[in-house]
Each structure stands twice: as structure tokens, then as C-alpha cells.
C-alpha positions as CSV (number, residue, x, y, z in Angstrom):
1,M,31.0,-26.2,-5.4
2,L,30.7,-22.6,-4.2
3,L,29.2,-20.4,-6.8
4,I,32.1,-18.0,-7.8
5,P,35.5,-19.7,-8.2
6,D,38.8,-18.0,-7.4
7,K,39.8,-17.9,-11.1
8,I,37.5,-17.0,-13.9
9,N,38.3,-18.5,-17.3
10,Y,38.0,-15.6,-19.7
11,E,39.1,-17.7,-22.7
12,V,36.1,-20.0,-22.3
13,I,33.8,-17.0,-21.6
14,K,34.7,-15.5,-24.9
15,K,34.0,-18.7,-26.8
16,T,30.7,-19.2,-24.9
17,A,29.7,-15.6,-25.6
18,K,30.2,-16.1,-29.3
19,R,28.1,-19.3,-29.1
20,C,25.3,-17.3,-27.4
21,K,25.5,-14.6,-30.0
22,E,25.0,-17.1,-32.8
23,R,21.9,-18.4,-31.0
24,N,20.4,-15.0,-30.0
25,I,20.9,-15.8,-26.3
26,I,20.8,-13.2,-23.5
27,I,21.1,-14.4,-19.9
28,P,18.6,-12.9,-17.4
29,T,19.8,-11.7,-14.1
30,F,18.4,-13.0,-10.8
31,Q,17.0,-9.5,-10.3
32,Q,15.1,-9.8,-13.6
33,L,13.7,-13.1,-12.6
34,K,12.7,-11.7,-9.3
35,N,11.0,-8.6,-10.7
36,P,10.4,-9.4,-14.4
37,D,7.7,-6.8,-15.1
38,K,10.0,-4.0,-13.9
39,E,13.4,-5.3,-14.8
40,V,13.1,-7.2,-18.1
41,P,13.8,-4.9,-21.1
42,S,10.7,-3.9,-23.1
43,E,12.1,-5.3,-26.3
44,I,12.3,-8.7,-24.8
45,K,8.8,-8.5,-23.3
46,E,7.4,-7.5,-26.7
47,K,9.0,-10.6,-28.3
48,L,7.8,-12.9,-25.5
49,K,4.2,-12.3,-26.5
50,F,4.8,-14.5,-29.6
51,V,6.7,-17.3,-27.8
52,G,5.0,-20.3,-26.2
53,L,5.7,-21.1,-22.6
54,W,7.3,-24.4,-23.4
55,D,8.9,-23.4,-26.7
56,I,12.6,-24.2,-27.1
57,N,13.4,-20.5,-27.5
58,P,16.2,-18.7,-25.7
59,L,13.7,-15.9,-24.7
60,N,12.1,-18.4,-22.4
61,L,15.1,-18.0,-20.1
62,F,13.2,-14.8,-19.0
63,R,10.2,-17.0,-18.0
64,I,12.1,-18.8,-15.3
65,T,10.0,-16.9,-12.7
66,W,6.9,-17.4,-10.5
67,K,5.3,-14.4,-12.3
68,N,4.4,-15.7,-15.8
69,D,1.0,-14.6,-17.0
70,V,-0.2,-17.3,-19.3
71,T,-3.0,-15.2,-20.7
72,T,-0.8,-12.3,-22.0
73,G,2.5,-14.1,-22.4
74,L,4.1,-11.5,-20.1
75,Y,4.2,-11.1,-16.4
76,G,1.7,-10.6,-13.5
77,E,1.5,-11.3,-9.8
78,V,3.1,-14.4,-8.2
79,N,1.2,-17.5,-9.3
80,H,-0.4,-18.9,-6.2
81,L,-3.4,-20.7,-4.9
82,E,-5.1,-20.4,-1.6
83,L,-7.1,-23.5,-0.6
84,P,-10.3,-22.9,1.5
85,S,-11.0,-24.3,4.9
86,S,-13.9,-26.2,3.4
87,L,-11.3,-28.4,1.7
88,T,-8.4,-28.4,4.2
89,G,-10.5,-28.7,7.4
90,V,-8.3,-26.1,9.2
91,K,-9.0,-22.5,10.0
92,C,-5.7,-21.0,8.8
93,K,-4.8,-19.9,5.3
94,I,-2.8,-22.4,3.3
95,I,-1.3,-20.9,0.2
96,G,0.8,-22.7,-2.4
97,L,3.0,-21.2,-5.1
98,I,2.1,-22.8,-8.5
99,G,4.9,-24.4,-10.5
100,K,2.9,-25.3,-13.5
101,Y,3.4,-22.0,-15.2
102,F,7.2,-22.3,-15.5
103,P,8.7,-23.6,-18.8
104,T,8.6,-27.4,-18.5
105,G,5.6,-27.1,-16.1
106,A,7.7,-27.3,-12.9
107,H,9.8,-24.8,-11.0
108,K,12.8,-27.2,-11.1
109,V,13.9,-25.4,-14.3
110,G,14.8,-22.5,-12.0
111,A,17.0,-24.7,-9.8
112,A,18.7,-25.9,-12.9
113,F,19.2,-22.3,-14.0
114,G,20.7,-21.5,-10.6
115,C,23.3,-24.3,-11.0
116,L,24.2,-23.8,-14.7
117,I,24.4,-20.1,-15.1
118,P,27.1,-19.4,-12.4
119,R,29.3,-21.9,-14.2
120,L,28.5,-20.5,-17.6
121,V,29.4,-16.9,-16.8
122,T,32.6,-17.8,-15.0
123,G,33.9,-20.1,-17.7
124,T,33.9,-23.2,-15.5
125,F,31.6,-24.9,-17.9
126,D,32.4,-25.0,-21.6
127,P,29.3,-25.8,-23.7
128,E,31.3,-26.2,-26.8
129,V,33.3,-29.2,-25.6
130,Q,31.5,-30.4,-22.4
131,K,28.2,-32.1,-21.7
132,A,26.0,-31.1,-18.7
133,V,25.0,-34.0,-16.6
134,W,21.7,-33.7,-14.7
135,P,21.3,-36.3,-11.9
136,S,17.7,-36.2,-10.8
137,T,14.5,-38.0,-9.7
138,G,12.6,-36.3,-12.5
139,N,11.8,-32.6,-12.9
140,Y,15.3,-31.3,-12.3
141,C,16.9,-33.2,-15.1
142,R,13.9,-32.0,-17.3
143,G,14.7,-28.4,-16.3
144,G,18.4,-28.9,-17.0
145,A,17.7,-30.5,-20.4
146,F,15.4,-27.6,-21.2
147,D,18.0,-25.0,-20.2
148,C,20.7,-26.8,-22.2
149,A,18.3,-26.9,-25.3
150,L,17.8,-23.2,-25.0
151,L,21.6,-22.6,-24.7
152,G,22.4,-25.0,-27.5
153,C,24.5,-27.4,-25.4
154,D,24.3,-31.2,-24.9
155,A,22.6,-32.6,-21.8
156,I,22.8,-36.0,-20.2
157,A,19.7,-36.8,-18.1
158,I,19.9,-39.3,-15.3
159,L,16.8,-40.5,-13.5
160,P,15.4,-43.7,-11.9
161,E,13.8,-46.1,-14.3
162,G,10.6,-46.2,-12.2
163,M,9.7,-42.5,-12.6
164,S,6.6,-41.6,-14.6
165,K,6.8,-42.3,-18.3
166,E,5.9,-38.7,-19.1
167,R,9.3,-37.6,-17.9
168,F,11.1,-39.9,-20.3
169,E,8.9,-39.1,-23.2
170,W,9.3,-35.4,-22.7
171,L,13.1,-35.6,-22.5
172,K,13.1,-37.5,-25.8
173,S,10.8,-34.9,-27.4
174,I,13.2,-32.0,-26.9
175,G,16.1,-33.9,-28.3
176,T,18.0,-35.0,-25.2
177,K,20.6,-37.3,-26.7
178,E,21.5,-39.3,-23.6
179,I,18.9,-40.4,-21.1
180,I,20.2,-42.8,-18.5
181,S,17.8,-44.9,-16.4
182,T,19.2,-46.0,-13.0
183,P,17.8,-48.9,-10.9
184,G,14.8,-48.2,-8.6
185,T,12.4,-45.4,-8.1
186,E,12.1,-42.2,-6.1
187,S,14.2,-43.3,-3.1
188,N,17.1,-44.7,-5.1
189,V,19.3,-41.6,-5.1
190,K,22.6,-43.4,-4.3
191,E,22.2,-45.3,-7.6
192,I,22.1,-41.9,-9.4
193,Y,25.3,-40.8,-7.6
194,D,27.0,-44.1,-8.5
195,K,26.2,-43.4,-12.2
196,C,27.7,-39.9,-11.9
197,W,30.9,-41.3,-10.5
198,E,31.0,-43.8,-13.4
199,L,30.7,-41.0,-15.9
200,K,33.4,-39.0,-14.2
201,K,35.8,-41.9,-14.3
202,T,35.0,-42.8,-18.0
203,R,34.6,-39.4,-19.5
204,G,36.6,-37.1,-17.3
205,N,36.6,-33.4,-18.4
206,E,34.2,-34.2,-21.2
207,I,31.3,-33.7,-18.7
208,V,30.3,-31.4,-15.9
209,V,27.9,-32.9,-13.3
210,F,25.3,-30.5,-11.9
211,N,24.3,-32.4,-8.9
212,Q,21.2,-30.6,-7.4
213,F,21.8,-32.2,-4.0
214,E,25.2,-30.5,-3.6
215,E,25.1,-27.4,-6.0
216,F,24.5,-24.3,-3.9
217,G,23.1,-22.6,-7.0
218,N,20.0,-24.7,-6.4
219,A,19.5,-23.3,-2.9
220,L,20.5,-19.8,-4.0
221,W,17.8,-19.6,-6.8
222,H,15.1,-20.6,-4.3
223,Y,16.4,-18.3,-1.6
224,E,16.3,-15.3,-3.8
225,I,13.4,-16.0,-6.2
226,T,11.1,-18.3,-4.3
227,G,11.6,-16.7,-1.0
228,S,11.0,-13.2,-2.3
229,A,7.9,-14.5,-4.2
230,I,6.4,-15.8,-0.9
231,E,7.2,-12.6,0.8
232,E,5.5,-10.6,-1.9
233,V,2.3,-12.6,-1.7
234,F,2.2,-12.3,2.1
235,V,2.9,-8.6,2.1
236,G,0.0,-8.1,-0.4
237,L,-2.3,-10.2,1.8
238,K,-1.3,-8.3,4.9
239,E,-2.3,-5.0,3.3
240,K,-5.8,-6.4,3.1
241,F,-5.8,-8.3,6.4
242,P,-3.4,-6.4,8.8
243,Q,-4.0,-8.9,11.6
244,I,-2.5,-11.9,9.8
245,N,0.7,-13.7,10.9
246,L,3.1,-15.6,8.7
247,F,3.4,-18.8,10.8
248,G,5.3,-21.2,8.6
249,Y,6.7,-22.5,5.4
250,V,6.3,-26.1,4.4
251,S,8.5,-27.9,1.8
252,A,9.3,-31.4,0.8
253,T,13.0,-31.8,1.3
254,G,13.9,-33.5,-2.0
255,S,17.2,-31.9,-3.1
256,A,16.8,-29.2,-0.4
257,G,16.8,-26.4,-2.9
258,T,13.1,-25.4,-2.4
259,I,13.3,-25.5,1.4
260,A,16.1,-22.8,1.1
261,A,13.3,-20.3,0.5
262,G,12.7,-20.7,4.2
263,D,16.2,-19.3,4.9
264,Y,15.2,-16.1,3.1
265,L,11.9,-16.0,5.0
266,K,13.6,-16.5,8.3
267,K,15.6,-13.4,7.7
268,K,12.4,-11.4,7.1
269,F,10.2,-13.1,9.7
270,P,12.5,-14.6,12.4
271,N,9.7,-16.5,14.2
272,I,8.5,-18.5,11.1
273,K,8.7,-22.2,11.4
274,I,10.4,-24.0,8.5
275,T,8.9,-27.5,8.0
276,A,10.5,-30.3,6.1
277,S,8.1,-32.8,4.6
278,E,9.0,-36.4,3.6
279,A,7.5,-39.8,2.9
280,L,6.5,-41.9,5.9
281,Q,7.6,-45.0,3.9
282,C,11.2,-43.5,3.9
283,P,11.4,-41.3,7.1
284,T,15.0,-40.3,6.7
285,L,14.8,-37.0,8.8
286,Y,12.1,-38.2,11.1
287,L,13.6,-41.6,12.0
288,N,16.9,-42.1,10.1
289,G,14.8,-44.4,8.1
290,Y,14.9,-45.8,4.6
291,G,12.5,-47.5,2.1
292,A,10.7,-47.0,-1.1
293,H,7.7,-44.7,-1.7
294,R,5.5,-43.2,-4.4
295,I,5.8,-39.4,-3.8
296,E,7.7,-38.5,-6.9
297,G,10.0,-35.5,-6.7
298,I,11.3,-35.9,-3.1
299,G,14.3,-38.2,-3.4
300,D,15.7,-39.2,-0.1
301,K,17.6,-41.8,2.1
302,H,20.1,-39.1,2.8
303,V,20.4,-35.5,3.9
304,P,21.4,-33.3,0.9
305,W,24.6,-31.3,1.2
306,I,22.8,-28.0,0.5
307,H,20.1,-28.5,3.3
308,N,20.7,-25.9,6.0
309,V,19.3,-28.2,8.7
310,R,20.1,-25.7,11.4
311,N,17.2,-23.7,10.1
312,T,14.7,-26.6,10.0
313,D,12.2,-26.4,12.9
314,V,9.8,-29.3,12.2
315,V,9.8,-32.6,10.3
316,V,6.6,-34.1,9.0
317,A,6.3,-37.6,7.5
318,V,3.4,-38.3,5.1
319,D,1.9,-41.6,4.2
320,D,2.2,-42.1,0.5
321,N,-1.1,-44.0,0.5
322,L,-2.9,-40.9,1.6
323,V,-1.2,-38.9,-1.2
324,V,-2.3,-41.4,-3.8
325,R,-5.9,-41.4,-2.5
326,L,-6.1,-37.6,-2.5
327,I,-4.7,-37.4,-6.0
328,R,-7.6,-39.5,-7.2
329,L,-10.1,-37.5,-5.1
330,F,-8.8,-34.3,-6.7
331,N,-8.7,-35.5,-10.3
332,E,-11.2,-38.3,-10.9
333,P,-14.7,-37.1,-12.1
334,E,-16.4,-38.8,-9.1
335,G,-14.0,-37.1,-6.7
336,K,-14.6,-33.7,-8.2
337,K,-18.4,-34.2,-8.0
338,L,-18.2,-35.2,-4.3
339,L,-16.0,-32.2,-3.4
340,I,-18.6,-29.8,-5.0
341,K,-21.4,-31.7,-3.2
342,E,-19.5,-31.1,0.1
343,G,-19.6,-27.4,-0.5
344,I,-16.2,-26.7,-2.1
345,D,-16.7,-24.1,-4.8
346,E,-16.3,-25.3,-8.4
347,K,-13.5,-22.8,-9.1
348,T,-11.3,-24.3,-6.4
349,V,-12.1,-27.9,-7.6
350,S,-11.2,-27.0,-11.1
351,K,-7.8,-25.9,-10.0
352,L,-6.9,-28.9,-7.9
353,D,-5.0,-30.5,-10.8
354,L,-2.4,-27.7,-10.2
355,L,-1.2,-30.0,-7.4
356,G,1.1,-32.7,-8.6
357,I,2.1,-35.6,-6.4
358,S,4.7,-33.7,-4.2
359,G,2.2,-30.8,-4.1
360,V,-0.4,-33.0,-2.5
361,C,2.3,-34.2,0.0
362,N,3.0,-30.6,0.9
363,L,-0.7,-29.9,1.4
364,I,-1.0,-32.8,3.7
365,S,2.0,-31.6,5.7
366,S,0.6,-28.1,5.9
367,I,-2.7,-29.5,7.3
368,K,-0.9,-31.6,9.8
369,L,1.2,-28.6,10.9
370,A,-1.9,-26.4,11.2
371,K,-3.6,-29.0,13.4
372,Y,-0.5,-29.7,15.5
373,F,-0.1,-26.0,16.4
374,E,-3.8,-25.3,16.5
375,L,-3.5,-22.4,14.1
376,G,-6.4,-19.9,13.8
377,K,-7.9,-17.9,11.0
378,N,-5.2,-15.2,11.2
379,D,-2.4,-17.6,10.7
380,V,-0.9,-18.2,7.2
381,L,1.1,-21.2,6.0
382,F,2.9,-21.2,2.6
383,T,4.0,-24.2,0.7
384,I,4.9,-25.2,-2.9
385,F,2.9,-26.9,-5.6
386,T,6.0,-27.9,-7.6
387,D,4.3,-29.3,-10.7
388,S,0.8,-30.3,-11.8
389,M,-1.0,-33.5,-12.6
390,E,-0.3,-32.9,-16.3
391,L,2.9,-34.8,-15.7
392,Y,1.3,-37.7,-14.0
393,Q,-1.7,-38.8,-16.1
394,S,-0.1,-42.2,-16.6
395,R,-0.1,-42.6,-12.8
396,L,-3.9,-42.1,-12.7
397,K,-4.3,-44.9,-15.3
398,E,-2.0,-47.1,-13.2
399,Y,-4.1,-46.4,-10.0
400,T,-7.3,-47.4,-11.9
401,E,-5.7,-50.6,-13.1
402,E,-4.4,-51.4,-9.6
403,Y,-7.4,-50.3,-7.4
404,G,-10.3,-50.3,-9.9
405,E,-12.6,-47.5,-11.1
406,Y,-13.0,-44.5,-8.8
407,T,-16.5,-44.4,-7.5
408,E,-18.6,-42.0,-5.3
409,K,-18.0,-44.5,-2.4
410,N,-14.3,-44.1,-2.8
411,A,-14.6,-40.3,-2.9
412,I,-16.6,-40.2,0.3
413,K,-14.0,-42.3,2.1
414,D,-11.1,-40.2,0.8
415,F,-12.8,-36.9,1.6
416,Q,-13.3,-38.2,5.2
417,L,-9.6,-39.1,5.3
418,L,-8.7,-35.5,4.1
419,Q,-10.9,-33.9,6.8
420,G,-9.6,-36.4,9.4
421,I,-5.8,-35.8,8.9
422,T,-4.1,-36.3,12.2
423,I,-1.1,-34.9,13.9
424,D,0.9,-38.1,14.0
425,W,4.4,-38.3,12.6
426,I,5.4,-34.7,13.5
427,K,8.6,-33.8,15.2
428,E,9.7,-30.4,16.6
429,L,13.4,-30.3,16.4
430,N,15.6,-29.0,19.2
431,Y,19.2,-27.9,18.8
432,Y,20.8,-31.4,19.1
433,E,18.2,-33.0,16.9
434,R,19.1,-30.5,14.2
435,K,22.7,-31.3,14.8
436,T,22.0,-35.0,14.5
437,L,20.6,-34.4,11.0
438,H,23.7,-32.4,10.1
439,N,25.9,-35.2,11.3
440,L,24.1,-37.6,9.1
441,K,25.6,-35.8,6.1
442,Y,28.9,-37.4,7.0
443,F,28.0,-40.9,5.9
444,T,26.8,-39.8,2.4
445,W,29.0,-36.9,1.6
446,V,32.3,-37.6,3.4
447,E,32.4,-41.4,3.2
448,Q,30.8,-41.7,-0.3
449,Q,31.0,-38.5,-2.2
450,G,34.5,-37.1,-1.5
451,K,33.7,-34.1,0.8
452,S,36.0,-33.3,3.7
453,V,35.2,-33.1,7.4
454,D,36.3,-29.5,7.3
455,E,33.8,-28.7,4.6
456,L,31.1,-30.5,6.6
457,N,31.8,-28.6,9.8
458,K,31.5,-25.3,7.9
459,L,27.9,-26.2,6.9
460,W,26.8,-26.0,10.5
461,E,27.8,-22.3,10.8
462,P,25.2,-19.7,10.0
463,E,27.9,-17.5,8.6
464,F,28.6,-20.0,5.9
465,W,25.1,-19.8,4.6
466,D,25.1,-16.0,4.8
467,G,28.1,-16.1,2.5
468,V,26.4,-18.4,0.0
469,F,23.3,-16.4,-0.2
470,S,25.1,-13.0,-0.4
471,Q,26.6,-14.0,-3.8
472,V,23.5,-13.1,-5.8
473,S,24.6,-9.5,-6.5
474,K,28.0,-10.8,-7.6
475,I,26.5,-13.3,-9.9
476,D,24.2,-10.7,-11.4
477,K,27.2,-8.5,-12.1
478,L,29.0,-11.4,-13.8
479,I,25.8,-12.1,-15.9
480,I,25.8,-8.5,-17.0
481,E,29.5,-8.6,-17.9
482,F,28.8,-11.9,-19.9
483,N,25.9,-10.2,-21.8
484,N,28.2,-7.3,-22.6
485,E,30.8,-9.8,-23.9
486,I,28.0,-11.2,-26.2
487,K,27.4,-7.7,-27.6
488,K,31.1,-7.3,-28.4
489,V,31.1,-10.3,-30.7
């Protein structure tokens, strides 16, 4: 669905505005989430000081930003972490934006906001009579459920049964009434889609499916908010080090929302290389492959509808065995001791739990990219640390049960693996290789999900994406009008 429909349902908008008034809800604009310190009204900031980051409080809609300052409860600089060469083994700077400091502990709450709010302020979703369905491999449905809890509407969370138990427990804790487990694990996205079709057939207009893999609001949120956050960090860094160069942006594909930040960056820095990261055990982009893997948060076996593959320059496949080993190295006591012994400062080691499973995958991809292109000390790579290990403690216990206690000997071997990451499983894409990935969308989206060939062909044109991403100002205008409607009630 494109973000702004031809017809706006003002009758539903009035009902929803009344509902929001009763719950003290104000909807933030994209501009406010982009520059919260300057744009968020002072009266809201004053109230935020007394609201916890994960509290089910409508004010936390104003915390769906990369700039939350957890010490003050207000806003600061973009939350990011630069990892030193002593850890990465490469000369270039590798910087990751930190997702932990969003409500729910992952930036996916922003993607859910980007999908939900355009429907809310155009009256194409009626929270009074409809339920919001959030198909996901984990964090997105958590973000959607959180947004719904803030807005006082019902959510249906769909995720594979094999995802970490923390996800299911958290969904229950915030009162999600329907949690549907589908067969399989991370790679079983089609099973999620099948469940969505089943719900559409059995419940009809009672539900609205917010499918992150096809909702352009997901890509738009990351384009505007994540893209500008990366730009801000880089510009600040360049003021200190004028000689540096923004070489690339690395993102696991997943739903292809996060990688859309690269589309923003390419407008600002045309020579930047956008790199898509995926699991070697399921190399869909690299090899048209399939399979199961353990890198939670990057569902695959297809090319998402909202992935602008024409802008993807490089594909990297990452072995999930290496991801698991580095998670243990970064988080087990013996691993931390070894890292400090190897000369990595304690402050950095204490922050490595900010990288969840997909964050470690993105780090590995960044290291591989740096080695492949022989990047130097003046080059900069940006990536995303989607969530933290706070959401995967059960996995650490499972790894101990499966592989045994983590010892210094394990840590030495795993640190050697980290330092010895190679440049295998990297592919630079030419024009026709990009078009091949685009054509792969046909088999999922036209044959299975009801899209038309005409719609598919439009996705290849740069003008289409320019049109999608230019809608931010229009959506902000609709949000302001919606908030004014709330005031009238």
C-alpha cells in the first residue's frame, strides 16, 4: 500500500481522534522524531522526565527516535557505538547505531510506527472496530503491539514458534490478546504470510494486516529517521576529522526497512556503497538460496516488496556459526576477560552486549566489507545494532547446554576467528544482477501475494521510490491536522 490513499475517511478520523483524546494521545510528526530536542514541545519533554522508556504511556510515542538520553529521560545525540580496530581487526571506523534505547529495546518500534500512523491519520485503520495484525520474525510485532498498547487498540502478533522465548513472554506481559505461533524459525516467512491470508479470509474487515515486508511506511521511517541520524553522526565526525570519507552502509535485509536508510544516504553521498547482509545458511540474495539459520531478525527466502534492490551495491553472506561464537565471546565472562587481555579497553567490552544477534551479523559483514575493499583509517562504515543481548539471554543458556561451558580456550579460538574474518561470500552487484534480484520478487509477490506485474515493474524505476520517500511532509501535515482534530473534541 502507498502511504496516502486517494480518499481520506474523515468519519473514522473523527472517531479515532475522540479515542485519542480519551487516552491523552498526541501523535508525533516525523520531523519531531528526527529532531526531538528542537521540535518536541517543552510541555511534553517535561512530562517525559517521569516516564520510563518501556512504560505503556502514550508519551513514549515521542521516544520512537535514535536520540533518547536514558540518563535524563529526554534527548541527546544519536545513540551510536564506534568499535575500535583492536576489536575489528580493520583500519577503518565501524560505527553502529544503537537500537536498545528505543521503547521495547529495538528500533523496530519505529518501523511499526511508520506503518501504523499513516493509516491512522487517513482513517484507513479504525482502532475502534479493527485489530492490527503484525506479521513478524520477532521485534516488529513487538513494536506493533507496543504502539497498539499506547494507542489503546487491539493487536494480533504473528511470529515463528522457534523465536526466542523472551519475545513471547514480553508480548504477554503488555497484554497482547492474540499471539499466533507459526511453524518454523527465522527463515519461515511464507508460513507467516499464509497465516495472514487465513486471517483475511476468516475475519475480513475486522483486521488490518501491517505486513512490514510490503508496507512502504517501514522503509519511509528508516529513510527519514535512520538515514538522517547516520548523516548527523557522520557530519559531526567530519567536523573533527575533515579527511574522512563515508564509504558504506551495511544492513541485514530482513524486511528491507532498515536498508532503506541507504537510499537517503545515497542522495547525500552518491558514491556510498549500500551492502545487504544475510545468513550464509540461507543465501537468498547471494545465491537464490534457501535454508534455516540462527540469525534472529533477518527473515528471508524471498526479496521483500519494499527492498529497492536497484540501490543495493554489495551482498554479503554471514555464517551463523560465527555469529553464535562471537555472541558468546562478547557476553560470556571468559570472553570478556580475554578481550581485555588482548588490549581492548574495558569500556568497549562493557558495551558489547549492545549488539544483539543481528547486530553481530552486521558487524561481521562490515569487517568483511572493509577487508574486501581494503579500507583505510580515513574510511567510515555505518551499520545498525538493531537490539541488544537483553532480548537473547535464553539463547546464551541454550548455547551453554549445547556446546558446554565457555572457557578461556573457547575465547582464544573465537577471538582468532574474529581477527581472521575473510572476504569470502561477498558479491559486488552489476546492473543485471540487481535486476535479477528485482525479478525474484515476481515469484513471491505476484504469484503468491496478489501483486500485479505492473506494480512490480514500477518498483524498478527510481522515480517510484522518489515518490514514496517524498511523502514525509504530506504525512506530517496529516498528523498535525489529526492532532488538531483531537483538540476539537
